[in-house]
DRENZABA-455855 format. One record per residue (C-alpha): residue number from 1; residue in three letters; x, y, z. Coordinates in nm, 3 decimals. Layout:
residues N
k: NUM; r: ALA; c1: X; c2: Y; c3: Z
...
END
This chain:
residues 77
k: 1; r: UNK; c1: 1.580; c2: 4.095; c3: -2.228
k: 2; r: UNK; c1: 1.696; c2: 3.763; c3: -2.359
k: 3; r: UNK; c1: 1.534; c2: 3.448; c3: -2.227
k: 4; r: UNK; c1: 1.788; c2: 3.276; c3: -1.994
k: 5; r: UNK; c1: 1.607; c2: 2.941; c3: -2.018
k: 6; r: UNK; c1: 1.648; c2: 2.927; c3: -2.397
k: 7; r: UNK; c1: 2.017; c2: 2.832; c3: -2.371
k: 8; r: UNK; c1: 1.938; c2: 2.599; c3: -2.082
k: 9; r: UNK; c1: 1.678; c2: 2.420; c3: -2.293
k: 10; r: UNK; c1: 1.927; c2: 2.383; c3: -2.580
k: 11; r: UNK; c1: 2.184; c2: 2.248; c3: -2.336
k: 12; r: UNK; c1: 1.936; c2: 1.995; c3: -2.198
k: 13; r: UNK; c1: 1.840; c2: 1.885; c3: -2.549
k: 14; r: UNK; c1: 2.205; c2: 1.841; c3: -2.648
k: 15; r: UNK; c1: 2.275; c2: 1.651; c3: -2.324
k: 16; r: UNK; c1: 1.980; c2: 1.416; c3: -2.379
k: 17; r: UNK; c1: 2.088; c2: 1.347; c3: -2.738
k: 18; r: UNK; c1: 2.442; c2: 1.275; c3: -2.624
k: 19; r: UNK; c1: 2.311; c2: 1.046; c3: -2.348
k: 20; r: UNK; c1: 2.083; c2: 0.862; c3: -2.593
k: 21; r: UNK; c1: 2.368; c2: 0.812; c3: -2.840
k: 22; r: UNK; c1: 2.604; c2: 0.684; c3: -2.570
k: 23; r: UNK; c1: 2.338; c2: 0.450; c3: -2.430
k: 24; r: UNK; c1: 2.271; c2: 0.313; c3: -2.778
k: 25; r: UNK; c1: 2.643; c2: 0.257; c3: -2.831
k: 26; r: UNK; c1: 2.672; c2: 0.086; c3: -2.492
k: 27; r: UNK; c1: 2.385; c2: -0.151; c3: -2.572
k: 28; r: UNK; c1: 2.539; c2: -0.234; c3: -2.909
k: 29; r: UNK; c1: 2.868; c2: -0.318; c3: -2.732
k: 30; r: UNK; c1: 2.684; c2: -0.540; c3: -2.483
k: 31; r: UNK; c1: 2.499; c2: -0.714; c3: -2.765
k: 32; r: UNK; c1: 2.826; c2: -0.782; c3: -2.945
k: 33; r: UNK; c1: 2.989; c2: -0.907; c3: -2.624
k: 34; r: UNK; c1: 2.699; c2: -1.146; c3: -2.555
k: 35; r: UNK; c1: 2.706; c2: -1.271; c3: -2.914
k: 36; r: UNK; c1: 3.081; c2: -1.336; c3: -2.895
k: 37; r: UNK; c1: 3.043; c2: -1.507; c3: -2.558
k: 38; r: UNK; c1: 2.768; c2: -1.732; c3: -2.696
k: 39; r: UNK; c1: 2.980; c2: -1.829; c3: -2.997
k: 40; r: UNK; c1: 3.275; c2: -1.899; c3: -2.767
k: 41; r: UNK; c1: 3.063; c2: -2.127; c3: -2.548
k: 42; r: UNK; c1: 2.926; c2: -2.310; c3: -2.853
k: 43; r: UNK; c1: 3.284; c2: -2.359; c3: -2.976
k: 44; r: UNK; c1: 3.394; c2: -2.487; c3: -2.634
k: 45; r: UNK; c1: 3.101; c2: -2.729; c3: -2.626
k: 46; r: UNK; c1: 3.213; c2: -2.889; c3: -2.954
k: 47; r: UNK; c1: 3.548; c2: -2.985; c3: -2.791
k: 48; r: UNK; c1: 3.393; c2: -3.131; c3: -2.476
k: 49; r: UNK; c1: 3.498; c2: -3.485; c3: -2.388
k: 50; r: UNK; c1: 3.212; c2: -3.716; c3: -2.299
k: 51; r: UNK; c1: 3.422; c2: -3.985; c3: -2.136
k: 52; r: UNK; c1: 3.701; c2: -3.895; c3: -1.896
k: 53; r: UNK; c1: 3.920; c2: -4.174; c3: -1.759
k: 54; r: UNK; c1: 4.013; c2: -4.156; c3: -1.395
k: 55; r: UNK; c1: 4.369; c2: -4.248; c3: -1.308
k: 56; r: UNK; c1: 4.389; c2: -4.543; c3: -1.071
k: 57; r: UNK; c1: 4.752; c2: -4.497; c3: -0.970
k: 58; r: UNK; c1: 5.087; c2: -4.625; c3: -1.089
k: 59; r: UNK; c1: 5.000; c2: -4.923; c3: -1.308
k: 60; r: UNK; c1: 5.092; c2: -5.049; c3: -1.652
k: 61; r: UNK; c1: 4.754; c2: -4.950; c3: -1.794
k: 62; r: UNK; c1: 4.737; c2: -4.607; c3: -1.633
k: 63; r: UNK; c1: 4.605; c2: -4.337; c3: -1.871
k: 64; r: UNK; c1: 4.895; c2: -4.099; c3: -1.801
k: 65; r: UNK; c1: 5.182; c2: -4.330; c3: -1.877
k: 66; r: UNK; c1: 5.032; c2: -4.585; c3: -2.116
k: 67; r: UNK; c1: 5.327; c2: -4.802; c3: -2.020
k: 68; r: UNK; c1: 5.144; c2: -5.111; c3: -2.141
k: 69; r: UNK; c1: 5.232; c2: -5.004; c3: -2.496
k: 70; r: UNK; c1: 5.600; c2: -4.937; c3: -2.418
k: 71; r: UNK; c1: 5.697; c2: -5.247; c3: -2.219
k: 72; r: UNK; c1: 5.676; c2: -5.607; c3: -2.331
k: 73; r: UNK; c1: 5.775; c2: -5.820; c3: -2.029
k: 74; r: UNK; c1: 5.823; c2: -6.139; c3: -2.236
k: 75; r: UNK; c1: 6.055; c2: -5.968; c3: -2.485
k: 76; r: UNK; c1: 6.258; c2: -5.772; c3: -2.226
k: 77; r: UNK; c1: 6.356; c2: -6.082; c3: -2.018
END
């Protein structure tokens, strides 16, 4: 009589190999994702502004309008 556990053992071996290969592939994907995320954060850090002006309202020197460069009160009178 044939051994019924022989095929079961082969199936378990094939399943473990497939699981090991998929786990290895998953870890490689995670490693690539973390590497790309780290490079993205380094790139974002290079464009960080150290000094940020805070708007003080509607004035001639406000950072949003920069109207002080557009209007010359002595010339426009």
